[in-house]
N, CA, C and O atoms as a printed pandas DataFrame, in Angstrom:
     atom_number atom_name residue_name chain_id  residue_number  x_coord  y_coord  z_coord
0              1         N          MET        A               1   69.704  144.859   91.941
1              2        CA          MET        A               1   70.258  144.992   93.417
2              3         C          MET        A               1   70.485  143.479   93.899
3              4         O          MET        A               1   69.840  142.444   93.735
4              5         N          GLY        A               2   71.376  143.715   94.396
5              6        CA          GLY        A               2   71.886  141.772   94.245
6              7         C          GLY        A               2   71.613  141.706   95.621
7              8         O          GLY        A               2   71.391  142.523   96.514
8              9         N          LYS        A               3   71.782  139.253   95.423
9             10        CA          LYS        A               3   71.397  139.248   96.415
10            11         C          LYS        A               3   71.793  139.405   98.045
11            12         O          LYS        A               3   72.688  140.071   98.566
12            13         N          MET        A               4   70.973  138.701   98.524
13            14        CA          MET        A               4   71.279  138.911  100.331
14            15         C          MET        A               4   71.536  138.652  100.725
15            16         O          MET        A               4   71.219  137.472  100.574
16            17         N          ALA        A               5   72.434  138.767  101.871
17            18        CA          ALA        A               5   73.305  137.546  102.342
18            19         C          ALA        A               5   72.656  136.891  102.781
19            20         O          ALA        A               5   71.505  136.828  102.348
20            21         N          LEU        A               6   73.186  135.860  104.152
21            22        CA          LEU        A               6   72.281  135.063  104.822
22            23         C          LEU        A               6   71.782  136.177  105.917
23            24         O          LEU        A               6   70.592  136.413  106.124
24            25         N          ILE        A               7   72.332  136.505  106.256
25            26        CA          ILE        A               7   72.553  137.710  108.216
26            27         C          ILE        A               7   71.362  138.695  107.367
27            28         O          ILE        A               7   70.401  138.494  108.109
28            29         N          GLU        A               8   70.954  139.424  106.514
29            30        CA          GLU        A               8   70.171  140.106  105.456
30            31         C          GLU        A               8   69.163  139.467  105.528
31            32         O          GLU        A               8   68.097  140.082  105.502
32            33         N          LYS        A               9   69.167  138.202  105.630
33            34        CA          LYS        A               9   67.797  137.590  105.174
34            35         C          LYS        A               9   67.109  137.538  106.565
35            36         O          LYS        A               9   65.980  137.972  106.792
36            37         N          VAL        A              10   68.105  136.830  107.652
37            38        CA          VAL        A              10   67.419  136.800  109.296
38            39         C          VAL        A              10   66.844  137.826  109.171
39            40         O          VAL        A              10   65.632  137.866  108.960
40            41         N          LEU        A              11   67.999  139.444  109.329
41            42        CA          LEU        A              11   67.326  140.412  109.943
42            43         C          LEU        A              11   66.027  140.958  108.932
43            44         O          LEU        A              11   65.310  141.893  109.290
44            45         N          PHE        A              12   65.830  140.233  107.609
45            46        CA          PHE        A              12   64.428  140.372  106.754
46            47         C          PHE        A              12   63.531  139.904  107.695
47            48         O          PHE        A              12   62.802  140.439  108.530
48            49         N          LEU        A              13   63.834  138.447  107.252
49            50        CA          LEU        A              13   62.054  137.359  107.862
50            51         C          LEU        A              13   61.801  137.845  109.732
51            52         O          LEU        A              13   60.755  137.519  110.294
52            53         N          GLN        A              14   63.247  138.870  110.712
53            54        CA          GLN        A              14   62.504  138.621  112.059
54            55         C          GLN        A              14   60.868  139.923  112.028
55            56         O          GLN        A              14   59.849  140.108  112.694
56            57         N          ASN        A              15   61.508  140.474  110.877
57            58        CA          ASN        A              15   60.289  141.377  110.964
58            59         C          ASN        A              15   59.031  140.931  110.059
59            60         O          ASN        A              15   58.182  141.795  109.841
60            61         N          VAL        A              16   58.872  139.779  109.574
61            62        CA          VAL        A              16   57.880  139.085  109.059
62            63         C          VAL        A              16   56.712  138.639  110.089
63            64         O          VAL        A              16   57.020  138.024  111.110
64            65         N          GLU        A              17   55.550  138.919  109.840
65            66        CA          GLU        A              17   54.974  138.349  110.983
66            67         C          GLU        A              17   54.207  137.341  111.494
67            68         O          GLU        A              17   53.595  137.268  112.560
68            69         N          LEU        A              18   54.337  136.485  110.482
69            70        CA          LEU        A              18   54.250  134.879  110.985
70            71         C          LEU        A              18   55.905  134.199  110.642
71            72         O          LEU        A              18   56.229  133.035  110.405
72            73         N          LEU        A              19   56.461  135.034  110.701
73            74        CA          LEU        A              19   57.674  134.392  111.215
74            75         C          LEU        A              19   58.640  134.914  113.248
75            76         O          LEU        A              19   59.516  134.486  113.999
76            77         N          SER        A              20   57.726  135.935  113.162
77            78        CA          SER        A              20   58.347  137.346  114.365
78            79         C          SER        A              20   58.402  136.469  115.492
79            80         O          SER        A              20   58.739  137.355  116.277
80            81         N          GLN        A              21   58.345  135.429  116.224
81            82        CA          GLN        A              21   58.523  134.329  117.054
82            83         C          GLN        A              21   59.520  133.342  116.860
83            84         O          GLN        A              21   60.089  133.156  117.936
84            85         N          LEU        A              22   59.966  132.654  115.993
85            86        CA          LEU        A              22   61.489  132.206  116.100
86            87         C          LEU        A              22   62.345  132.668  116.090
87            88         O          LEU        A              22   62.202  133.552  115.245
88            89         N          SER        A              23   63.606  132.745  116.606
89            90        CA          SER        A              23   64.433  132.394  117.542
90            91         C          SER        A              23   65.285  132.946  116.029
91            92         O          SER        A              23   64.984  132.607  114.885
92            93         N          PRO        A              24   66.067  133.598  116.317
93            94        CA          PRO        A              24   67.770  134.334  114.878
94            95         C          PRO        A              24   68.130  132.574  114.826
95            96         O          PRO        A              24   68.452  132.055  113.757
96            97         N          GLU        A              25   68.030  131.781  116.087
97            98        CA          GLU        A              25   68.429  130.825  115.142
98            99         C          GLU        A              25   68.215  129.618  114.119
99           100         O          GLU        A              25   68.880  128.891  113.381
100          101         N          GLN        A              26   66.161  129.955  114.729
101          102        CA          GLN        A              26   65.048  129.026  114.128
102          103         C          GLN        A              26   65.665  130.240  112.474
103          104         O          GLN        A              26   66.399  129.992  111.517
104          105         N          LEU        A              27   65.167  131.045  112.743
105          106        CA          LEU        A              27   65.232  132.240  111.307
106          107         C          LEU        A              27   66.349  131.896  110.485
107          108         O          LEU        A              27   66.396  131.782  109.260
108          109         N          SER        A              28   67.391  131.721  111.494
109          110        CA          SER        A              28   68.941  130.992  110.208
110          111         C          SER        A              28   68.015  130.243  109.014
111          112         O          SER        A              28   67.656  130.536  107.874
112          113         N          ARG        A              29   67.779  128.748  110.228
113          114        CA          ARG        A              29   67.794  127.717  108.776
114          115         C          ARG        A              29   66.340  127.317  108.149
115          116         O          ARG        A              29   65.953  126.241  107.692
116          117         N          ILE        A              30   65.563  128.783  108.316
117          118        CA          ILE        A              30   65.133  129.263  107.556
118          119         C          ILE        A              30   65.837  130.426  106.362
119          120         O          ILE        A              30   65.470  130.877  105.277
120          121         N          ALA        A              31   66.229  130.481  106.654
121          122        CA          ALA        A              31   67.035  131.275  105.683
122          123         C          ALA        A              31   67.848  130.708  104.944
123          124         O          ALA        A              31   68.327  131.218  103.931
124          125         N          LEU        A              32   68.089  129.609  105.361
125          126        CA          LEU        A              32   69.317  128.667  104.319
126          127         C          LEU        A              32   68.648  127.966  102.950
127          128         O          LEU        A              32   69.185  127.494  101.948
128          129         N          ILE        A              33   66.804  128.146  103.468
129          130        CA          ILE        A              33   66.207  127.249  102.723
130          131         C          ILE        A              33   65.063  127.989  101.607
131          132         O          ILE        A              33   64.119  127.748  100.855
132          133         N          THR        A              34   65.993  129.123  102.172
133          134        CA          THR        A              34   64.939  129.991  100.822
134          135         C          THR        A              34   65.214  130.391   99.798
135          136         O          THR        A              34   66.373  130.757   99.601
136          137         N          ARG        A              35   64.193  130.470   98.725
137          138        CA          ARG        A              35   65.509  130.850   97.224
138          139         C          ARG        A              35   64.783  132.365   97.183
139          140         O          ARG        A              35   63.634  132.572   97.573
140          141         N          GLU        A              36   65.858  133.576   96.524
141          142        CA          GLU        A              36   65.825  134.862   96.628
142          143         C          GLU        A              36   65.004  134.755   95.017
143          144         O          GLU        A              36   65.527  134.134   94.092
144          145         N          THR        A              37   63.831  135.371   94.896
145          146        CA          THR        A              37   63.853  135.591   92.359
146          147         C          THR        A              37   62.825  136.964   92.825
147          148         O          THR        A              37   62.033  137.352   93.683
148          149         N          GLU        A              38   63.436  137.301   91.689
149          150        CA          GLU        A              38   63.052  138.643   91.068
150          151         C          GLU        A              38   61.636  138.318   90.161
151          152         O          GLU        A              38   61.727  137.576   89.183
152          153         N          MET        A              39   60.596  138.795   90.465
153          154        CA          MET        A              39   59.780  139.019   89.269
154          155         C          MET        A              39   58.850  140.226   88.933
155          156         O          MET        A              39   58.421  141.017   89.773
156          157         N          PRO        A              40   58.636  140.259   87.814
157          158        CA          PRO        A              40   58.153  141.553   86.581
158          159         C          PRO        A              40   56.949  141.763   86.826
159          160         O          PRO        A              40   56.359  140.844   87.395
160          161         N          ARG        A              41   56.306  142.798   86.552
161          162        CA          ARG        A              41   54.742  143.649   86.803
162          163         C          ARG        A              41   54.590  142.805   85.953
163          164         O          ARG        A              41   55.401  142.532   85.068
164          165         N          GLY        A              42   52.804  141.959   86.264
165          166        CA          GLY        A              42   51.797  141.503   85.889
166          167         C          GLY        A              42   51.860  139.601   85.429
167          168         O          GLY        A              42   51.129  138.871   84.760
168          169         N          LYS        A              43   53.862  139.288   86.651
169          170        CA          LYS        A              43   53.913  138.006   86.771
170          171         C          LYS        A              43   52.353  137.440   87.261
171          172         O          LYS        A              43   51.731  138.174   88.029
172          173         N          VAL        A              44   51.990  136.698   87.012
173          174        CA          VAL        A              44   50.616  135.476   87.713
174          175         C          VAL        A              44   52.118  134.266   89.161
175          176         O          VAL        A              44   52.719  133.257   88.792
176          177         N          ILE        A              45   52.238  134.897   90.584
177          178        CA          ILE        A              45   52.829  134.007   90.779
178          179         C          ILE        A              45   52.595  132.831   91.621
179          180         O          ILE        A              45   53.500  132.274   92.242
180          181         N          PHE        A              46   51.098  132.380   91.637
181          182        CA          PHE        A              46   50.330  131.267   91.064
182          183         C          PHE        A              46   48.835  131.511   91.831
183          184         O          PHE        A              46   48.569  132.107   92.875
184          185         N          ARG        A              47   47.969  130.790   90.854
185          186        CA          ARG        A              47   46.404  130.679   90.547
186          187         C          ARG        A              47   45.476  130.262   91.450
187          188         O          ARG        A              47   45.811  129.183   91.940
188          189         N          GLU        A              48   44.243  130.761   91.950
189          190        CA          GLU        A              48   43.379  130.207   92.215
190          191         C          GLU        A              48   43.567  128.948   91.712
191          192         O          GLU        A              48   44.431  128.736   90.861
192          193         N          LYS        A              49   42.415  127.558   92.412
193          194        CA          LYS        A              49   41.945  126.609   91.925
194          195         C          LYS        A              49   43.258  125.686   91.173
195          196         O          LYS        A              49   42.985  124.687   90.506
196          197         N          GLU        A              50   44.986  126.242   91.406
197          198        CA          GLU        A              50   45.573  125.095   91.180
198          199         C          GLU        A              50   46.678  125.232   92.451
199          200         O          GLU        A              50   46.593  125.982   93.424
200          201         N          ARG        A              51   47.494  124.490   92.200
201          202        CA          ARG        A              51   48.478  123.995   93.380
202          203         C          ARG        A              51   49.120  124.809   93.003
203          204         O          ARG        A              51   49.385  125.276   91.896
204          205         N          SER        A              52   49.596  125.132   94.728
205          206        CA          SER        A              52   51.283  125.733   94.435
206          207         C          SER        A              52   52.208  125.365   95.528
207          208         O          SER        A              52   51.680  125.053   96.595
208          209         N          ASP        A              53   53.319  125.350   95.458
209          210        CA          ASP        A              53   53.521  124.456   96.737
210          211         C          ASP        A              53   55.330  125.034   97.494
211          212         O          ASP        A              53   56.352  124.495   97.918
212          213         N          SER        A              54   54.735  126.554   97.251
213          214        CA          SER        A              54   55.852  127.725   98.231
214          215         C          SER        A              54   55.262  128.720   98.598
215          216         O          SER        A              54   54.299  129.324   98.125
216          217         N          LEU        A              55   56.074  128.927   99.748
217          218        CA          LEU        A              55   55.051  130.145  100.618
218          219         C          LEU        A              55   56.127  131.114  100.013
219          220         O          LEU        A              55   57.186  130.610   99.637
220          221         N          TYR        A              56   55.930  132.520   99.886
221          222        CA          TYR        A              56   56.601  133.596   99.352
222          223         C          TYR        A              56   56.293  134.902   99.972
223          224         O          TYR        A              56   55.259  135.542   99.779
224          225         N          VAL        A              57   57.689  135.382  101.048
225          226        CA          VAL        A              57   57.616  136.372  101.789
226          227         C          VAL        A              57   58.135  137.943  100.700
227          228         O          VAL        A              57   59.351  138.033  100.526
228          229         N          ILE        A              58   57.665  138.540  100.348
229          230        CA          ILE        A              58   58.112  139.784   99.749
230          231         C          ILE        A              58   58.774  140.491  100.390
231          232         O          ILE        A              58   58.610  140.579  101.607
232          233         N          VAL        A              59   59.879  141.315   99.599
233          234        CA          VAL        A              59   61.029  141.747  100.086
234          235         C          VAL        A              59   60.826  143.329   99.187
235          236         O          VAL        A              59   61.232  144.349   99.744
236          237         N          GLU        A              60   60.415  143.387   98.301
237          238        CA          GLU        A              60   59.902  144.561   97.714
238          239         C          GLU        A              60   58.975  144.683   96.911
239          240         O          GLU        A              60   58.568  143.535   96.736
240          241         N          GLY        A              61   58.075  145.727   95.992
241          242        CA          GLY        A              61   56.980  145.676   95.697
242          243         C          GLY        A              61   55.513  145.084   95.782
243          244         O          GLY        A              61   55.105  144.644   96.856
244          245         N          LYS        A              62   55.140  145.079   95.246
245          246        CA          LYS        A              62   53.405  144.751   95.714
246          247         C          LYS        A              62   52.871  143.619   95.052
247          248         O          LYS        A              62   53.501  143.408   94.015
248          249         N          VAL        A              63   51.953  142.807   95.246
249          250        CA          VAL        A              63   51.181  141.419   94.975
250          251         C          VAL        A              63   50.032  141.747   95.311
251          252         O          VAL        A              63   49.652  142.202   96.389
252          253         N          ALA        A              64   49.302  141.458   94.134
253          254        CA          ALA        A              64   47.607  141.741   94.483
254          255         C          ALA        A              64   47.321  139.844   95.006
255          256         O          ALA        A              64   47.921  138.772   94.938
256          257         N          LEU        A              65   46.157  140.339   95.459
257          258        CA          LEU        A              65   45.373  138.376   95.823
258          259         C          LEU        A              65   44.272  138.677   94.613
259          260         O          LEU        A              65   44.812  139.497   93.870
260          261         N          GLU        A              66   43.652  138.522   94.379
261          262        CA          GLU        A              66   41.870  138.945   93.912
262          263         C          GLU        A              66   41.699  137.253   93.771
263          264         O          GLU        A              66   42.650  136.540   93.451
264          265         N          SER        A              67   40.039  136.610   94.124
265          266        CA          SER        A              67   39.590  135.974   94.348
266          267         C          SER        A              67   38.372  135.915   92.744
267          268         O          SER        A              67   37.821  137.001   92.564
268          269         N          ASN        A              68   38.012  134.880   91.771
269          270        CA          ASN        A              68   37.142  134.746   90.983
270          271         C          ASN        A              68   37.343  136.933   90.676
271          272         O          ASN        A              68   36.410  137.725   90.540
272          273         N          GLY        A              69   38.352  137.146   90.670
273          274        CA          GLY        A              69   38.411  138.403   89.368
274          275         C          GLY        A              69   38.363  139.938   90.230
275          276         O          GLY        A              69   38.570  141.093   89.856
276          277         N          GLU        A              70   37.990  139.344   91.541
277          278        CA          GLU        A              70   37.614  140.324   92.221
278          279         C          GLU        A              70   38.941  140.888   93.578
279          280         O          GLU        A              70   39.243  140.203   94.556
280          281         N          ARG        A              71   39.563  142.359   93.220
281          282        CA          ARG        A              71   40.856  141.872   94.170
282          283         C          ARG        A              71   40.346  142.353   95.781
283          284         O          ARG        A              71   39.461  143.085   96.225
284          285         N          ILE        A              72   41.473  141.470   96.383
285          286        CA          ILE        A              72   41.464  141.029   97.761
286          287         C          ILE        A              72   41.543  141.868   98.417
287          288         O          ILE        A              72   40.774  142.276   99.288
288          289         N          LEU        A              73   42.797  142.342   97.962
289          290        CA          LEU        A              73   44.293  143.114   99.089
290          291         C          LEU        A              73   45.097  142.786   97.769
291          292         O          LEU        A              73   45.087  142.107   96.742
292          293         N          VAL        A              74   46.055  144.070   98.759
293          294        CA          VAL        A              74   47.682  143.656   97.831
294          295         C          VAL        A              74   48.203  144.610   99.320
295          296         O          VAL        A              74   48.064  145.615  100.018
296          297         N          ALA        A              75   49.307  142.550   98.925
297          298        CA          ALA        A              75   50.535  142.707  100.109
298          299         C          ALA        A              75   51.919  143.808   99.492
299          300         O          ALA        A              75   52.360  144.192   98.409
300          301         N          GLY        A              76   52.196  143.969  100.883
301          302        CA          GLY        A              76   54.125  144.533  100.310
302          303         C          GLY        A              76   54.462  143.921  100.760
303          304         O          GLY        A              76   54.095  142.776  101.025
304          305         N          GLU        A              77   55.713  144.781  101.125
305          306        CA          GLU        A              77   56.620  144.116  101.882
306          307         C          GLU        A              77   56.698  143.673  103.738
307          308         O          GLU        A              77   56.302  144.355  104.684
308          309         N          ARG        A              78   57.419  142.163  103.756
309          310        CA          ARG        A              78   57.698  141.429  104.965
310          311         C          ARG        A              78   56.565  141.142  104.636
311          312         O          ARG        A              78   56.119  140.615  105.655
312          313         N          GLU        A              79   55.367  141.127  103.491
313          314        CA          GLU        A              79   54.330  140.166  104.343
314          315         C          GLU        A              79   54.192  138.829  103.372
315          316         O          GLU        A              79   54.348  138.758  102.153
316          317         N          ALA        A              80   53.942  138.079  104.063
317          318        CA          ALA        A              80   54.162  136.589  103.647
318          319         C          ALA        A              80   52.726  136.517  102.406
319          320         O          ALA        A              80   51.840  137.361  102.276
320          321         N          ILE        A              81   52.854  135.593  101.852
321          322        CA          ILE        A              81   51.292  135.591  100.597
322          323         C          ILE        A              81   51.560  133.623   99.961
323          324         O          ILE        A              81   52.349  133.056   99.206
324          325         N          GLY        A              82   50.520  133.261  100.718
325          326        CA          GLY        A              82   50.803  131.713   99.548
326          327         C          GLY        A              82   51.310  131.093  101.119
327          328         O          GLY        A              82   52.314  130.381  101.144
328          329         N          THR        A              83   50.507  131.426  102.516
329          330        CA          THR        A              83   50.774  130.831  103.728
330          331         C          THR        A              83   50.500  128.999  103.798
331          332         O          THR        A              83   51.044  127.916  104.014
332          333         N          TRP        A              84   49.581  129.487  103.535
333          334        CA          TRP        A              84   48.311  127.402  103.226
334          335         C          TRP        A              84   48.894  126.620  102.618
335          336         O          TRP        A              84   49.114  125.471  103.000
336          337         N          ALA        A              85   49.333  127.222  101.309
337          338        CA          ALA        A              85   50.776  125.855  100.326
338          339         C          ALA        A              85   51.848  125.377  101.210
339          340         O          ALA        A              85   52.469  124.356  100.917
340          341         N          LEU        A              86   52.122  126.093  102.342
341          342        CA          LEU        A              86   53.118  125.262  103.137
342          343         C          LEU        A              86   53.008  124.350  104.351
343          344         O          LEU        A              86   53.848  123.592  104.836
344          345         N          LEU        A              87   50.995  124.781  104.940
345          346        CA          LEU        A              87   50.503  123.422  105.047
346          347         C          LEU        A              87   49.537  122.476  104.654
347          348         O          LEU        A              87   49.231  121.417  105.202
348          349         N          ASP        A              88   48.995  123.125  103.391
349          350        CA          ASP        A              88   48.198  121.694  103.242
350          351         C          ASP        A              88   48.658  120.966  101.593
351          352         O          ASP        A              88   49.860  120.728  101.465
352          353         N          ASP        A              89   48.054  120.745  100.803
353          354        CA          ASP        A              89   47.962  120.460   99.596
354          355         C          ASP        A              89   47.417  120.653   98.785
355          356         O          ASP        A              89   47.774  120.457   97.623
356          357         N          GLU        A              90   46.256  121.150   99.198
357          358        CA          GLU        A              90   45.195  122.094   98.470
358          359         C          GLU        A              90   45.742  123.262   97.585
359          360         O          GLU        A              90   46.734  123.988   97.640
360          361         N          PRO        A              91   44.353  123.093   96.496
361          362        CA          PRO        A              91   44.080  124.469   95.639
362          363         C          PRO        A              91   44.210  125.721   96.341
363          364         O          PRO        A              91   43.610  125.932   97.395
364          365         N          MET        A              92   45.115  126.710   95.690
365          366        CA          MET        A              92   45.251  127.770   96.084
366          367         C          MET        A              92   43.594  128.382   96.080
367          368         O          MET        A              92   42.867  127.886   95.220
368          369         N          LEU        A              93   42.898  129.574   97.129
369          370        CA          LEU        A              93   41.929  130.244   97.190
370          371         C          LEU        A              93   42.093  131.431   96.796
371          372         O          LEU        A              93   41.033  132.039   96.642
372          373         N          LEU        A              94   43.436  132.253   96.472
373          374        CA          LEU        A              94   43.280  133.429   95.111
374          375         C          LEU        A              94   44.424  133.356   94.427
375          376         O          LEU        A              94   45.436  132.685   94.627
376          377         N          THR        A              95   44.081  134.293   93.415
377          378        CA          THR        A              95   45.377  134.370   92.427
378          379         C          THR        A              95   46.208  135.502   93.016
379          380         O          THR        A              95   45.696  136.494   93.536
380          381         N          ALA        A              96   47.772  135.259   92.885
381          382        CA          ALA        A              96   48.758  135.947   92.881
382          383         C          ALA        A              96   49.294  136.852   92.130
383          384         O          ALA        A              96   50.301  136.365   91.615
384          385         N          THR        A              97   49.058  138.419   91.655
385          386        CA          THR        A              97   49.914  138.699   90.453
386          387         C          THR        A              97   50.818  140.479   91.035
387          388         O          THR        A              97   50.350  141.585   91.305
388          389         N          VAL        A              98   52.020  140.008   91.009
389          390        CA          VAL        A              98   53.159  140.757   90.965
390          391         C          VAL        A              98   52.146  142.757   90.205
391          392         O          VAL        A              98   52.088  143.169   89.047
392          393         N          THR        A              99   51.752  143.214   91.124
393          394        CA          THR        A              99   51.450  144.834   90.296
394          395         C          THR        A              99   52.754  145.431   90.437
395          396         O          THR        A              99   53.149  146.207   89.566
396          397         N          GLU        A             100   53.602  145.099   91.629
397          398        CA          GLU        A             100   55.168  146.432   91.125
398          399         C          GLU        A             100   56.586  145.423   91.449
399          400         O          GLU        A             100   57.067  145.078   92.528
400          401         N          ASP        A             101   56.964  145.157   90.197
401          402        CA          ASP        A             101   58.163  145.050   90.239
402          403         C          ASP        A             101   58.348  143.772   91.666
403          404         O          ASP        A             101   57.613  144.160   92.574
404          405         N          ALA        A             102   58.824  142.910   91.933
405          406        CA          ALA        A             102   59.063  142.616   93.113
406          407         C          ALA        A             102   59.836  140.995   93.402
407          408         O          ALA        A             102   59.772  139.949   92.757
408          409         N          ARG        A             103   60.669  141.415   94.857
409          410        CA          ARG        A             103   61.928  140.465   95.172
410          411         C          ARG        A             103   61.060  139.921   95.782
411          412         O          ARG        A             103   60.068  140.536   96.174
412          413         N          LEU        A             104   61.286  138.411   96.032
413          414        CA          LEU        A             104   60.844  136.817   96.929
414          415         C          LEU        A             104   61.880  136.712   97.172
415          416         O          LEU        A             104   62.991  136.942   96.696
416          417         N          LEU        A             105   61.004  135.945   98.806
417          418        CA          LEU        A             105   62.262  135.167   99.387
418          419         C          LEU        A             105   61.353  134.083   98.966
419          420         O          LEU        A             105   60.200  134.508   98.893
420          421         N          GLU        A             106   61.453  132.943   98.690
421          422        CA          GLU        A             106   60.949  131.402   97.962
422          423         C          GLU        A             106   61.297  130.823   98.860
423          424         O          GLU        A             106   62.520  130.779   98.991
424          425         N          ILE        A             107   60.231  129.908  100.191
425          426        CA          ILE        A             107   60.364  128.861  100.857
426          427         C          ILE        A             107   59.646  127.939   99.977
427          428         O          ILE        A             107   58.453  128.050   99.695
428          429         N          PRO        A             108   60.336  127.137   99.610
429          430        CA          PRO        A             108   59.405  125.315   98.876
430          431         C          PRO        A             108   59.355  124.738  100.064
431          432         O          PRO        A             108   60.243  124.779  100.915
432          433         N          ARG        A             109   57.813  123.927  100.179
433          434        CA          ARG        A             109   57.061  122.962  100.804
434          435         C          ARG        A             109   58.414  122.357  101.599
435          436         O          ARG        A             109   59.016  122.621  102.640
436          437         N          GLU        A             110   58.529  121.466  100.585
437          438        CA          GLU        A             110   59.400  120.303  100.252
438          439         C          GLU        A             110   60.525  120.627  102.250
439          440         O          GLU        A             110   60.659  120.257  103.416
440          441         N          ASP        A             111   61.009  121.662  101.071
441          442        CA          ASP        A             111   62.491  121.917  101.778
442          443         C          ASP        A             111   62.163  122.153  103.254
443          444         O          ASP        A             111   62.664  121.383  104.074
444          445         N          PHE        A             112   61.220  123.332  103.747
445          446        CA          PHE        A             112   60.436  123.384  104.653
446          447         C          PHE        A             112   59.678  122.586  105.600
447          448         O          PHE        A             112   59.105  123.145  106.535
448          449         N          TYR        A             113   59.634  121.555  105.469
449          450        CA          TYR        A             113   59.174  119.834  105.778
450          451         C          TYR        A             113   60.550  118.630  106.337
451          452         O          TYR        A             113   60.712  117.563  106.929
452          453         N          ASP        A             114   61.126  119.481  105.801
453          454        CA          ASP        A             114   62.633  118.750  105.999
454          455         C          ASP        A             114   63.330  119.364  107.345
455          456         O          ASP        A             114   63.901  118.899  108.331
456          457         N          LEU        A             115   62.927  120.842  106.785
457          458        CA          LEU        A             115   63.310  121.683  108.060
458          459         C          LEU        A             115   62.819  121.113  109.321
459          460         O          LEU        A             115   63.639  120.804  110.186
460          461         N          LEU        A             116   60.993  120.867  109.596
461          462        CA          LEU        A             116   60.674  120.639  110.354
462          463         C          LEU        A             116   60.699  119.506  111.212
463          464         O          LEU        A             116   60.453  119.500  112.418
464          465         N          ALA        A             117   61.133  118.201  110.230
465          466        CA          ALA        A             117   61.597  117.444  110.289
466          467         C          ALA        A             117   62.769  117.237  111.804
467          468         O          ALA        A             117   62.527  116.438  112.709
468          469         N          ASP        A             118   63.600  117.850  111.778
469          470        CA          ASP        A             118   64.669  118.259  112.953
470          471         C          ASP        A             118   64.466  119.022  114.079
471          472         O          ASP        A             118   64.810  118.826  115.244
472          473         N          HIS        A             119   63.460  120.509  113.227
473          474        CA          HIS        A             119   62.875  121.420  114.637
474          475         C          HIS        A             119   61.528  121.739  114.139
475          476         O          HIS        A             119   61.055  122.500  113.295
476          477         N          SER        A             120   60.956  120.604  115.236
477          478        CA          SER        A             120   59.987  121.076  115.623
478          479         C          SER        A             120   59.361  122.066  116.292
479          480         O          SER        A             120   58.136  122.188  116.296
480          481         N          GLU        A             121   60.186  122.858  116.918
481          482        CA          GLU        A             121   59.992  123.640  118.288
482          483         C          GLU        A             121   58.758  124.668  116.700
483          484         O          GLU        A             121   57.576  124.976  116.850
484          485         N          VAL        A             122   59.927  125.017  114.938
485          486        CA          VAL        A             122   59.885  126.279  114.398
486          487         C          VAL        A             122   58.080  125.820  113.925
487          488         O          VAL        A             122   57.240  126.702  114.099
488          489         N          MET        A             123   57.740  124.815  113.505
489          490        CA          MET        A             123   55.877  124.653  113.542
490          491         C          MET        A             123   55.092  125.342  114.842
491          492         O          MET        A             123   54.231  126.217  114.752
492          493         N          GLN        A             124   55.469  124.888  115.771
493          494        CA          GLN        A             124   55.092  125.193  117.009
494          495         C          GLN        A             124   54.844  126.663  116.590
495          496         O          GLN        A             124   53.654  126.901  116.384
496          497         N          ASN        A             125   55.957  128.028  116.361
497          498        CA          ASN        A             125   55.900  128.803  116.632
498          499         C          ASN        A             125   55.168  129.579  115.138
499          500         O          ASN        A             125   54.663  130.698  115.234
500          501         N          ILE        A             126   55.187  129.048  114.195
501          502        CA          ILE        A             126   54.640  129.817  113.254
502          503         C          ILE        A             126   53.168  129.522  113.277
503          504         O          ILE        A             126   52.450  130.222  112.563
504          505         N          PHE        A             127   52.416  128.202  114.293
505          506        CA          PHE        A             127   51.284  127.506  114.346
506          507         C          PHE        A             127   50.756  128.865  115.420
507          508         O          PHE        A             127   49.680  129.447  115.560
508          509         N          HIS        A             128   51.928  128.981  115.972
509          510        CA          HIS        A             128   51.000  130.240  117.088
510          511         C          HIS        A             128   50.598  131.641  116.656
511          512         O          HIS        A             128   49.618  132.275  117.047
512          513         N          ALA        A             129   51.879  132.152  115.448
513          514        CA          ALA        A             129   51.605  133.281  114.527
514          515         C          ALA        A             129   50.200  132.866  113.362
515          516         O          ALA        A             129   49.499  133.703  112.793
516          517         N          LEU        A             130   50.097  131.617  113.263
517          518        CA          LEU        A             130   48.801  131.635  112.379
518          519         C          LEU        A             130   47.758  131.962  112.820
519          520         O          LEU        A             130   46.947  132.669  112.221
520          521         N          VAL        A             131   47.556  131.285  114.447
521          522        CA          VAL        A             131   45.889  130.840  115.282
522          523         C          VAL        A             131   46.374  133.011  115.245
523          524         O          VAL        A             131   45.501  133.678  114.689
524          525         N          ARG        A             132   47.261  133.593  115.640
525          526        CA          ARG        A             132   47.077  135.055  116.540
526          527         C          ARG        A             132   46.623  135.751  114.659
527          528         O          ARG        A             132   45.506  136.243  114.814
528          529         N          ARG        A             133   47.022  135.936  113.186
529          530        CA          ARG        A             133   46.302  136.037  112.127
530          531         C          ARG        A             133   44.758  135.758  112.297
531          532         O          ARG        A             133   43.941  136.679  112.275
532          533         N          ILE        A             134   44.362  134.269  112.489
533          534        CA          ILE        A             134   42.950  133.710  112.399
534          535         C          ILE        A             134   41.939  134.959  113.210
535          536         O          ILE        A             134   41.030  135.626  112.716
536          537         N          ARG        A             135   42.667  134.978  115.092
537          538        CA          ARG        A             135   42.216  135.927  115.463
538          539         C          ARG        A             135   41.941  136.930  114.573
539          540         O          ARG        A             135   40.823  137.097  114.087
540          541         N          LYS        A             136   42.621  137.410  114.402
541          542        CA          LYS        A             136   42.482  139.107  114.608
542          543         C          LYS        A             136   41.268  138.982  113.127
543          544         O          LYS        A             136   40.379  139.827  113.018
544          545         N          LEU        A             137   41.430  137.718  111.989
545          546        CA          LEU        A             137   40.242  138.369  111.213
546          547         C          LEU        A             137   39.095  138.132  111.556
547          548         O          LEU        A             137   38.105  138.815  111.290
548          549         N          ILE        A             138   39.172  136.350  112.672
549          550        CA          ILE        A             138   38.077  136.751  113.008
550          551         C          ILE        A             138   37.376  137.772  114.303
551          552         O          ILE        A             138   36.232  137.684  114.749
552          553         N          GLU        A             139   38.366  138.656  114.684
553          554        CA          GLU        A             139   37.490  140.052  115.538
554          555         C          GLU        A             139   37.030  141.019  115.104
555          556         O          GLU        A             139   36.506  142.004  115.625
556          557         N          LYS        A             140   37.361  140.546  113.474
557          558        CA          LYS        A             140   37.231  141.830  112.572
558          559         C          LYS        A             140   35.526  141.946  112.342
559          560         O          LYS        A             140   35.055  142.860  111.666
């Protein structure tokens, strides 16, 4: 499959929960800094207790998230993994391994911070989405 055009990335990203509150203009800015990458089954995207400097959004395929070798969940299309890598420089809490050939959009932390320097409203909207996600976890 060919690389996604900018408009395809924007349309895709608007359906990702973490980014769903962003305006088309904000999504367009994020789409511009994404790197599209394909990863085969078995590829480790990031490891528990190691640092990662990117968030990944799954376009196609599946990714297992594990802690101490125990599978916590399998993430699929339109799900963001490595969210905390954008927000802090702490080691990852989980290992992410591709379980079904995957195509991902990578959002590098450094590029994301550069974007935020000029567009702080993007972070406000992402924080709102993160708070909603945390509330859902607590309410379970």
